[in-house]
ROKE-873594 format. One record per residue: x, y, z of N, C-alpha, C in turn; residue in one letter. Coordinates in steps of 0.2 Angstrom, whole numbers, padded with zeros to 4 digits, always signed. Layout:
XYZXYZXYZa
...
END
This chain:
+0004-0007+0000+0001+0000+0000+0005+0006+0000x
+0010+0006+0004+0014+0012+0004+0017+0013-0003x
+0020+0008-0004+0023+0008-0012+0018+0011-0016x
+0012+0010-0017+0008+0011-0022+0006+0019-0021x
+0003+0021-0015+0004+0027-0014+0009+0032-0015x
+0015+0029-0012+0021+0035-0014+0020+0034-0023x
+0021+0028-0027+0022+0027-0034+0016+0033-0038x
+0010+0034-0036+0003+0037-0038+0007+0045-0038x
+0011+0047-0033+0011+0056-0031+0016+0057-0036x
+0021+0052-0035+0028+0053-0038+0027+0054-0046x
+0023+0048-0048+0020+0050-0056+0018+0056-0058x
+0013+0058-0052+0010+0064-0055+0014+0071-0055x
+0021+0071-0051+0024+0076-0052+0030+0074-0055x
+0031+0068-0057+0035+0065-0061+0036+0068-0069x
+0029+0068-0071+0028+0072-0078+0030+0078-0079x
+0026+0082-0075+0030+0089-0076+0035+0091-0076x
+0039+0088-0072+0046+0088-0070+0051+0086-0076x
+0048+0080-0079+0051+0077-0083+0050+0082-0091x
+0045+0084-0091+0042+0089-0097+0047+0096-0096x
+0050+0098-0090+0053+0105-0089+0060+0102-0090x
+0063+0097-0088+0070+0096-0091+0071+0094-0097x
+0065+0093-0100+0065+0091-0107+0067+0084-0110x
+0064+0081-0104+0066+0071-0106+0060+0070-0110x
+0063+0067-0118+0057+0065-0121+0059+0058-0123x
+0054+0051-0123+0055+0045-0122+0060+0043-0120x
+0064+0044-0115+0068+0042-0109+0075+0043-0114x
+0077+0047-0119+0083+0048-0123+0085+0052-0122x
+0082+0060-0123+0085+0065-0125+0083+0070-0118x
+0087+0073-0116+0089+0077-0111+0091+0085-0114x
+0087+0090-0113+0089+0097-0117+0085+0103-0109x
+0090+0105-0107+0090+0110-0100+0087+0116-0104x
+0080+0120-0100+0078+0125-0101+0078+0130-0096x
+0081+0133-0098+0084+0142-0093+0078+0145-0091x
+0075+0146-0085+0072+0150-0083+0074+0155-0080x
+0071+0162-0081+0075+0169-0081+0077+0170-0072x
+0073+0166-0067+0073+0168-0061+0074+0162-0056x
+0075+0155-0059+0076+0150-0055+0081+0146-0060x
+0085+0142-0058+0089+0138-0062+0086+0131-0062x
+0088+0127-0067+0085+0120-0068+0087+0117-0060x
+0091+0118-0058+0092+0112-0052+0089+0115-0045x
+0088+0122-0046+0084+0123-0040+0077+0122-0042x
+0074+0122-0047+0069+0119-0048+0067+0112-0048x
+0072+0108-0049+0073+0102-0050+0070+0101-0041x
+0075+0102-0037+0073+0100-0030+0067+0102-0027x
+0064+0109-0030+0058+0113-0027+0053+0106-0029x
+0052+0104-0034+0048+0098-0038+0048+0092-0033x
+0054+0091-0032+0055+0084-0029+0053+0084-0022x
+0053+0091-0017+0050+0093-0010+0044+0093-0011x
+0041+0095-0017+0034+0095-0018+0031+0087-0019x
+0034+0083-0022+0032+0076-0021+0035+0072-0016x
+0037+0074-0012+0039+0071-0006+0033+0073-0001x
+0033+0080+0000+0026+0081+0004+0019+0080+0002x
+0018+0077-0005+0011+0076-0007+0011+0070-0003x
+0016+0064-0005+0017+0057-0004+0016+0056+0005x
+0021+0060+0007+0019+0060+0014+0012+0061+0017x
+0008+0066+0014+0003+0068+0017-0001+0061+0015x
-0003+0060+0010-0007+0054+0007-0007+0048+0012x
+0002+0046+0014+0002+0040+0017+0000+0041+0026x
+0002+0048+0029-0002+0051+0034-0009+0049+0034x
-0012+0050+0030-0019+0050+0029-0022+0042+0029x
-0018+0037+0027-0021+0029+0024-0022+0029+0032x
-0026+0025+0031-0029+0021+0038-0025+0015+0041x
-0024+0016+0049-0020+0012+0050-0023+0006+0052x
-0020+0000+0053-0024-0007+0054-0020-0009+0062x
-0024-0012+0065-0032-0010+0064-0034-0004+0067x
-0039-0001+0064-0042+0006+0064-0047+0005+0070x
-0052+0000+0072-0056-0004+0077-0055-0010+0080x
-0061-0012+0083-0059-0018+0088-0060-0025+0082x
-0055-0030+0085-0056-0037+0081-0062-0040+0083x
-0063-0043+0079-0070-0049+0081-0067-0055+0079x
-0067-0060+0085-0065-0067+0084-0071-0072+0084x
-0074-0075+0077-0078-0078+0077-0078-0086+0078x
-0082-0088+0085-0079-0094+0085-0087-0100+0082x
-0084-0105+0080-0090-0108+0078-0094-0115+0083x
-0090-0113+0089-0093-0115+0096-0094-0113+0101x
-0100-0115+0105-0104-0113+0111-0096-0111+0116x
-0097-0107+0121-0091-0105+0125-0091-0111+0129x
-0084-0114+0131-0079-0119+0135-0077-0122+0130x
-0073-0128+0129-0071-0131+0126-0064-0128+0122x
-0060-0134+0119-0055-0131+0115-0055-0125+0110x
-0060-0126+0105-0059-0119+0101-0061-0113+0106x
-0065-0113+0109-0067-0106+0112-0062-0104+0117x
-0057-0109+0121-0053-0108+0125-0048-0106+0121x
-0047-0107+0114-0041-0104+0109-0041-0098+0109x
-0048-0097+0108-0048-0088+0105-0047-0084+0111x
-0048-0086+0116-0049-0082+0123-0041-0082+0124x
-0038-0088+0123-0031-0088+0124-0027-0082+0121x
-0028-0080+0115-0025-0076+0110-0028-0071+0110x
-0034-0068+0113-0039-0062+0112-0035-0058+0117x
-0033-0059+0124-0032-0056+0129-0023-0052+0127x
-0018-0056+0126-0013-0055+0123-0012-0049+0116x
-0017-0050+0113-0018-0049+0105-0021-0043+0107x
-0025-0039+0111-0029-0034+0112-0023-0030+0116x
-0019-0031+0120-0014-0027+0122-0009-0026+0117x
-0007-0030+0113-0002-0028+0108-0004-0024+0103x
-0009-0025+0100-0012-0020+0095-0016-0013+0097x
-0017-0013+0104-0019-0006+0105-0028-0007+0104x
-0030-0012+0104-0039-0011+0101-0042-0017+0106x
-0048-0017+0105-0051-0023+0108-0052-0029+0105x
-0052-0036+0107-0054-0041+0103-0059-0046+0106x
-0065-0045+0103-0070-0048+0105-0071-0056+0101x
-0074-0059+0107-0074-0066+0104-0081-0067+0104x
-0084-0068+0098-0089-0069+0094-0093-0077+0094x
-0096-0081+0099-0100-0086+0097-0103-0087+0095x
-0103-0092+0087-0110-0094+0083-0108-0100+0081x
-0111-0103+0087-0111-0111+0085-0117-0111+0079x
-0119-0118+0077-0123-0119+0073-0122-0122+0066x
-0126-0127+0062-0124-0128+0056-0119-0133+0056x
-0117-0137+0060-0110-0139+0062-0104-0135+0059x
-0106-0129+0062-0099-0125+0062-0099-0121+0056x
-0103-0121+0051-0104-0117+0044-0107-0110+0045x
-0111-0109+0050-0113-0103+0050-0107-0098+0052x
-0103-0100+0057-0096-0094+0058-0093-0093+0052x
-0092-0099+0047-0088-0100+0044-0092-0096+0036x
-0097-0096+0035-0101-0091+0032-0097-0085+0033x
-0099-0082+0038-0100-0076+0042-0094-0073+0040x
-0088-0076+0043-0081-0074+0041-0080-0073+0033x
-0081-0076+0028-0081-0077+0022-0086-0072+0019x
-0090-0068+0021-0094-0065+0019-0093-0059+0022x
-0088-0057+0027-0085-0051+0028-0081-0047+0026x
-0082-0040+0028-0076-0036+0025-0071-0038+0025x
-0065-0038+0019-0059-0040+0017-0055-0034+0019x
-0054-0032+0027-0049-0028+0029-0047-0030+0035x
-0049-0036+0036-0044-0041+0042-0047-0040+0051x
-0053-0035+0050-0055-0035+0057-0060-0040+0059x
-0061-0045+0055-0064-0050+0057-0061-0056+0056x
-0060-0062+0061-0057-0068+0061-0061-0072+0063x
-0059-0080+0059-0062-0086+0059-0059-0087+0064x
-0062-0090+0070-0057-0096+0074-0059-0103+0071x
-0054-0105+0067-0056-0113+0064-0053-0119+0067x
-0059-0122+0068-0058-0130+0071-0056-0135+0065x
-0052-0139+0065-0051-0144+0060-0057-0150+0059x
-0060-0148+0063-0064-0155+0065-0070-0152+0059x
-0072-0145+0058-0076-0143+0053-0072-0142+0048x
-0067-0139+0048-0063-0136+0041-0061-0141+0037x
-0059-0147+0040-0057-0153+0036-0064-0159+0036x
-0068-0158+0039-0072-0163+0037-0078-0161+0034x
-0080-0155+0033-0087-0152+0032-0088-0154+0024x
-0082-0151+0021-0084-0152+0014-0084-0158+0011x
-0081-0163+0014-0081-0170+0015-0087-0174+0014x
-0090-0173+0021-0097-0175+0023-0101-0172+0021x
-0102-0166+0018-0108-0163+0017-0110-0159+0010x
-0115-0161+0008-0115-0158-0001-0115-0151+0000x
-0116-0146+0005-0118-0140+0005-0116-0137+0010x
-0112-0132+0011-0110-0128+0017-0110-0121+0017x
-0109-0119+0012-0112-0111+0010-0105-0108+0011x
-0098-0111+0011-0094-0107+0011-0089-0111+0006x
-0083-0108+0004-0078-0113-0001-0071-0111+0003x
-0067-0117+0003-0060-0117+0004-0056-0110+0001x
-0058-0108-0005-0055-0103-0007-0057-0094-0005x
-0062-0096+0000-0065-0090+0002-0061-0088+0009x
-0057-0092+0012-0054-0091+0017-0047-0089+0017x
-0043-0086+0020-0037-0085+0021-0032-0085+0027x
-0029-0090+0028-0024-0091+0035-0020-0085+0036x
-0022-0084+0045-0016-0080+0048-0010-0085+0051x
-0013-0090+0052-0009-0094+0058-0011-0099+0060x
-0008-0105+0063-0012-0110+0066-0009-0108+0074x
-0012-0109+0080-0013-0106+0085-0012-0110+0091x
-0015-0115+0091-0017-0122+0098-0016-0128+0093x
-0015-0133+0097-0018-0141+0095-0019-0144+0103x
-0024-0149+0101-0026-0152+0108-0023-0160+0104x
-0020-0164+0108-0018-0171+0108-0026-0174+0109x
-0025-0181+0108-0030-0187+0109-0028-0192+0115x
-0031-0196+0118-0029-0200+0121-0033-0204+0120x
-0028-0212+0120-0031-0219+0119-0032-0222+0125x
-0039-0221+0128-0041-0223+0132-0044-0230+0134x
-0043-0234+0136-0048-0241+0137-0050-0241+0144x
-0056-0247+0145-0058-0250+0151-0053-0254+0155x
-0052-0252+0161-0049-0258+0164-0048-0266+0162x
-0056-0267+0159-0056-0275+0158-0052-0278+0154x
-0050-0274+0148-0046-0277+0142-0039-0277+0146x
-0037-0284+0144-0031-0287+0147-0025-0284+0144x
-0023-0278+0143-0018-0275+0140-0015-0270+0144x
-0009-0267+0144-0005-0262+0148+0000-0258+0142x
-0001-0258+0137+0002-0255+0134-0001-0255+0125x
+0002-0251+0121-0001-0249+0115+0001-0255+0109x
+0005-0260+0110+0007-0265+0107+0002-0270+0109x
+0001-0271+0115-0003-0278+0118-0011-0275+0116x
-0014-0270+0116-0020-0268+0113-0019-0270+0106x
-0016-0266+0102-0015-0269+0095-0015-0278+0095x
-0011-0280+0097-0012-0289+0097-0018-0291+0099x
-0020-0287+0104-0028-0290+0107-0034-0289+0101x
-0031-0284+0098-0039-0283+0093-0038-0287+0087x
-0031-0288+0085-0031-0292+0080-0032-0299+0081x
-0031-0301+0089-0034-0308+0089-0042-0308+0091x
-0045-0303+0092-0051-0303+0093-0056-0297+0088x
-0057-0298+0082-0058-0294+0077-0067-0294+0079x
-0068-0286+0078-0074-0287+0080-0079-0289+0087x
-0075-0289+0091-0076-0292+0097-0076-0284+0104x
-0073-0280+0101-0072-0272+0104-0075-0268+0101x
-0080-0265+0105-0082-0258+0106-0078-0252+0105x
-0079-0247+0101-0076-0240+0103-0083-0234+0101x
-0081-0229+0108-0086-0225+0107-0083-0218+0103x
-0086-0214+0100-0086-0206+0098-0089-0202+0099x
-0089-0196+0098-0094-0191+0099-0101-0190+0096x
-0099-0195+0089-0104-0194+0084-0101-0197+0076x
-0106-0197+0074-0104-0200+0066-0101-0193+0062x
-0095-0194+0060-0091-0187+0057-0088-0183+0061x
-0087-0186+0068-0084-0183+0073-0076-0184+0073x
-0070-0180+0075-0063-0181+0077-0062-0190+0079x
-0067-0189+0084-0065-0196+0086-0066-0202+0084x
-0073-0201+0079-0074-0207+0074-0070-0206+0068x
-0068-0201+0065-0064-0201+0059-0057-0205+0063x
-0054-0201+0068-0049-0202+0070-0047-0211+0072x
-0053-0213+0075-0052-0220+0077-0052-0225+0070x
-0057-0222+0065-0056-0225+0060-0048-0225+0056x
-0046-0222+0056-0039-0220+0052-0035-0224+0057x
-0035-0226+0064-0030-0229+0069-0032-0236+0067x
-0039-0238+0066-0040-0244+0063-0038-0248+0056x
-0036-0242+0051-0036-0246+0044-0027-0244+0046x
-0023-0241+0048-0016-0239+0050-0014-0246+0054x
-0017-0250+0058-0015-0256+0063-0017-0262+0058x
-0024-0260+0053-0026-0267+0051-0029-0271+0058x
-0033-0268+0061-0038-0269+0066-0046-0269+0065x
-0050-0271+0069-0057-0271+0069-0061-0269+0074x
-0064-0263+0075-0070-0264+0081-0074-0261+0079x
-0081-0259+0083-0087-0259+0082-0087-0252+0085x
-0091-0246+0080-0092-0241+0082-0098-0239+0085x
-0098-0237+0090-0104-0236+0093-0104-0226+0095x
-0109-0223+0090-0108-0216+0091-0112-0213+0096x
-0110-0207+0101-0115-0204+0105-0115-0197+0103x
-0120-0195+0106-0120-0187+0104-0118-0184+0109x
-0110-0182+0109-0107-0179+0114-0101-0184+0118x
-0099-0180+0122-0094-0185+0125-0098-0187+0131x
-0102-0184+0136-0104-0186+0142-0108-0193+0142x
-0113-0195+0138-0113-0203+0139-0110-0207+0136x
-0104-0204+0132-0099-0209+0130-0096-0213+0135x
-0094-0206+0140-0089-0207+0145-0092-0214+0150x
-0099-0212+0152-0101-0215+0155-0101-0222+0153x
-0103-0223+0148-0103-0230+0145-0096-0233+0145x
-0090-0229+0143-0084-0231+0144-0082-0234+0151x
-0085-0230+0154-0082-0230+0163-0086-0238+0165x
-0092-0239+0162-0097-0244+0165-0094-0252+0161x
-0090-0250+0156-0088-0257+0152-0092-0258+0146x
-0097-0254+0145-0102-0257+0140-0098-0256+0134x
-0094-0252+0134-0089-0249+0128-0082-0250+0133x
-0078-0252+0127-0071-0252+0130-0066-0249+0128x
-0066-0244+0122-0062-0240+0120-0064-0231+0119x
-0061-0229+0119-0062-0220+0118-0056-0217+0117x
-0057-0214+0109-0050-0210+0109-0053-0202+0108x
-0051-0198+0112-0054-0193+0115-0048-0188+0117x
-0050-0181+0118-0049-0176+0119-0045-0178+0128x
-0041-0175+0131-0037-0177+0139-0043-0173+0143x
-0047-0167+0143-0052-0165+0147-0057-0171+0149x
-0059-0175+0144-0064-0179+0145-0064-0185+0149x
-0056-0188+0148-0054-0194+0152-0048-0194+0157x
-0044-0187+0160-0040-0187+0162-0040-0189+0168x
-0047-0185+0172-0049-0187+0179-0049-0195+0181x
-0052-0197+0176-0054-0205+0177-0048-0208+0176x
-0043-0207+0171-0035-0208+0170-0032-0209+0175x
-0031-0202+0179-0028-0201+0185-0031-0205+0191x
-0037-0207+0190-0042-0210+0198-0039-0218+0196x
-0037-0221+0190-0036-0228+0190-0042-0231+0187x
-0047-0227+0183-0054-0231+0182-0053-0233+0174x
-0048-0229+0171-0047-0230+0163-0041-0231+0163x
-0038-0234+0157-0031-0234+0157-0030-0230+0150x
-0025-0226+0151-0021-0222+0145-0016-0226+0143x
-0017-0227+0135-0010-0230+0132-0006-0225+0130x
-0009-0222+0127-0002-0215+0121-0008-0210+0122x
-0004-0205+0121-0007-0198+0118-0005-0197+0110x
-0010-0193+0107-0008-0196+0100-0005-0189+0096x
-0002-0184+0101+0000-0180+0098+0009-0181+0097x
+0012-0175+0098+0020-0176+0096+0023-0174+0103x
+0021-0172+0110+0023-0172+0114+0020-0174+0119x
+0021-0175+0127+0017-0180+0130+0012-0174+0133x
+0007-0176+0137+0003-0172+0139+0006-0168+0146x
+0006-0163+0146+0010-0160+0153+0006-0163+0159x
-0002-0163+0160-0005-0165+0165-0006-0174+0166x
-0002-0177+0160-0002-0184+0159+0005-0185+0156x
+0010-0184+0161+0018-0185+0159+0020-0192+0160x
+0016-0196+0163+0018-0203+0162+0015-0207+0157x
+0011-0205+0152+0007-0208+0147+0012-0206+0140x
+0014-0212+0136+0019-0210+0131+0015-0206+0126x
+0019-0204+0122+0018-0202+0115+0016-0209+0110x
+0011-0208+0105+0010-0214+0101+0015-0216+0098x
+0021-0211+0096+0028-0215+0092+0032-0217+0098x
+0032-0215+0104+0034-0220+0110+0032-0226+0111x
+0025-0225+0110+0022-0232+0111+0023-0236+0106x
+0026-0234+0100+0026-0240+0094+0023-0238+0088x
+0018-0233+0088+0016-0232+0080+0017-0226+0077x
+0021-0224+0075+0024-0216+0072+0021-0215+0068x
+0018-0219+0064+0014-0218+0059+0007-0213+0060x
+0004-0215+0066-0003-0212+0068-0002-0205+0071x
-0004-0201+0070-0007-0194+0073-0013-0193+0071x
-0015-0191+0080-0022-0187+0079-0023-0181+0084x
-0024-0174+0081-0023-0169+0084-0029-0165+0080x
-0033-0162+0085-0036-0158+0085-0033-0149+0084x
-0033-0145+0079-0031-0139+0079-0036-0133+0077x
-0032-0128+0080-0036-0121+0079-0033-0116+0076x
-0036-0113+0071-0031-0108+0067-0034-0102+0064x
-0033-0097+0065-0036-0091+0063-0036-0089+0055x
-0041-0087+0052-0042-0087+0047-0047-0078+0045x
-0044-0077+0039-0050-0070+0037-0052-0071+0030x
-0055-0067+0027-0060-0067+0023-0053-0068+0017x
-0055-0071+0012-0049-0070+0007-0050-0061+0003x
-0045-0060-0001-0046-0053-0002-0043-0048+0002x
-0041-0049+0009-0039-0045+0012-0031-0043+0011x
-0029-0038+0011-0023-0034+0008-0016-0039+0012x
-0014-0041+0009-0007-0046+0010-0003-0043+0017x
-0002-0036+0016+0001-0032+0021-0004-0033+0030x
-0010-0034+0028-0013-0035+0034-0013-0041+0036x
-0012-0046+0031-0012-0053+0034-0006-0054+0038x
-0001-0051+0035+0006-0052+0036+0006-0050+0045x
+0004-0044+0046+0003-0039+0052+0001-0045+0057x
-0006-0046+0056-0010-0051+0060-0007-0057+0062x
-0004-0061+0057+0001-0065+0058+0007-0064+0063x
+0010-0059+0061+0016-0056+0068+0014-0056+0074x
+0007-0052+0074+0006-0050+0081+0003-0056+0084x
-0001-0061+0081-0004-0068+0083+0001-0071+0086x
+0008-0072+0082+0012-0075+0083+0016-0074+0091x
+0017-0066+0091+0020-0065+0097+0016-0065+0103x
+0010-0063+0101+0005-0065+0108+0005-0072+0107x
+0006-0078+0105+0006-0085+0107+0012-0086+0110x
+0017-0082+0109+0024-0085+0112+0025-0082+0119x
+0021-0077+0121+0022-0075+0128+0021-0080+0132x
+0026-0081+0138+0026-0086+0142+0020-0086+0147x
+0015-0080+0149+0009-0080+0152+0004-0085+0147x
+0004-0085+0141+0000-0087+0136+0000-0094+0136x
+0007-0098+0135+0008-0104+0136+0008-0107+0143x
+0007-0104+0148+0005-0106+0156-0001-0108+0155x
-0005-0102+0154-0013-0102+0153-0016-0108+0148x
-0012-0110+0144-0013-0117+0139-0010-0122+0142x
-0006-0122+0146-0006-0128+0148-0010-0130+0155x
-0010-0125+0158-0018-0127+0163-0024-0129+0158x
-0025-0127+0153-0031-0128+0150-0030-0136+0147x
-0025-0138+0147-0022-0145+0144-0021-0143+0135x
-0020-0138+0133-0019-0136+0127-0013-0135+0125x
-0009-0136+0118-0002-0134+0117-0003-0128+0113x
+0001-0124+0113+0003-0118+0110+0008-0121+0105x
+0006-0119+0097+0009-0122+0091+0008-0116+0087x
+0011-0112+0085+0011-0108+0079+0013-0108+0073x
+0009-0108+0068+0012-0111+0063+0010-0106+0056x
+0015-0103+0053+0014-0097+0048+0009-0099+0043x
+0006-0095+0039+0001-0095+0035+0002-0100+0029x
+0008-0101+0028+0008-0106+0022+0011-0113+0025x
+0013-0115+0032+0012-0120+0034+0005-0123+0036x
+0001-0118+0038-0005-0119+0041-0010-0122+0034x
-0008-0117+0029-0011-0121+0023-0010-0129+0021x
-0002-0130+0022+0002-0137+0019-0003-0142+0026x
-0003-0140+0033-0007-0143+0036-0014-0147+0035x
-0018-0140+0032-0024-0143+0031-0025-0147+0024x
-0020-0145+0021-0022-0148+0014-0018-0158+0016x
-0012-0160+0019-0012-0165+0022-0018-0168+0025x
-0022-0165+0029-0025-0168+0034-0032-0170+0028x
-0035-0165+0025-0040-0164+0019-0039-0172+0017x
-0032-0175+0014-0030-0181+0010-0030-0187+0015x
-0029-0185+0020-0029-0193+0026-0038-0192+0026x
-0039-0188+0030-0046-0189+0030-0050-0192+0024x
-0050-0188+0019-0053-0191+0013-0053-0198+0012x
-0047-0201+0014-0045-0209+0011-0051-0212+0017x
-0050-0209+0024-0052-0212+0030-0060-0213+0029x
-0063-0208+0027-0069-0207+0027-0072-0211+0021x
-0070-0212+0017-0072-0215+0011-0071-0222+0012x
-0066-0225+0014-0066-0233+0015-0070-0234+0022x
-0071-0230+0026-0075-0232+0032-0082-0232+0030x
-0084-0228+0023-0090-0227+0022-0094-0222+0029x
-0089-0217+0030-0093-0212+0036-0100-0209+0033x
-0105-0208+0036-0110-0203+0035-0111-0201+0040x
-0114-0193+0039-0119-0191+0046-0125-0193+0046x
-0128-0190+0052-0135-0193+0055-0140-0190+0050x
END
């Protein structure tokens, strides 16, 4: 923007300047004498006018941000996505000197929030707090979602949440290798819970089955509440889900945690190995949260937002709050976020097709 404004004003001054100096087709230069001003003095006068004009225009160009930012969340208050939004909102507001408002817009499997940001002004003041479960799966599972991938431009990944492979103590296994061996010896005899058809726990467990060559029976629930109760009672033996859902039960010895499915151990479950440490490095299941703006937002605005969000997420206080919430801060640049999205779409598409996953 700065370059364009400067170029425009200099161009308007350059033409009379070039005419005064006698430049024709950039080849000839003829000095024209003036009775009361030398060519050199006139040159510097005109150049000064150009500089003042460009400076005035730049001073009048609106700074970003010029008002409060809105973080549109596709989920109700509480949970990974809303917590992530509030993690970034407070430090970002201090950094940019403007309010940052968290706007919860649940509905239509997250699509309402995505539509809102996709159709918002292309000025960077309205951001989507995107959840991988919606951003990756909705276009695969639904015919119409009301927004397109191309409608949104990434600002950056901000958080990830690992999952825990939790099993009922009645299963005669003490680690992941024994669990996989037991499943292979008892195909179709073990049930697993999910938060519903097409949920992250559903798709993630199907990917686990495909990678390990095992077979379990899917039992879908509407959310984690009833699923946890049935896993605790032993009616369902396996639940791959986020730590807050099972952490207390694991620590109390009511469930066994065989592995966490992220890159690092969970700070509140330090005794539980990562999936790679447990012997299955090819498998990964992380729910992620990223910020997006409407496509067409000026690149300079996106770059500023990305830099400010990165600084906000790297503050020690932000990381401390994230640890307390059981969330991992992991900033990725816009380009890296796009690569992550593309990789997840590729792997989830295969899993959904092979498992013939359909929404209710």
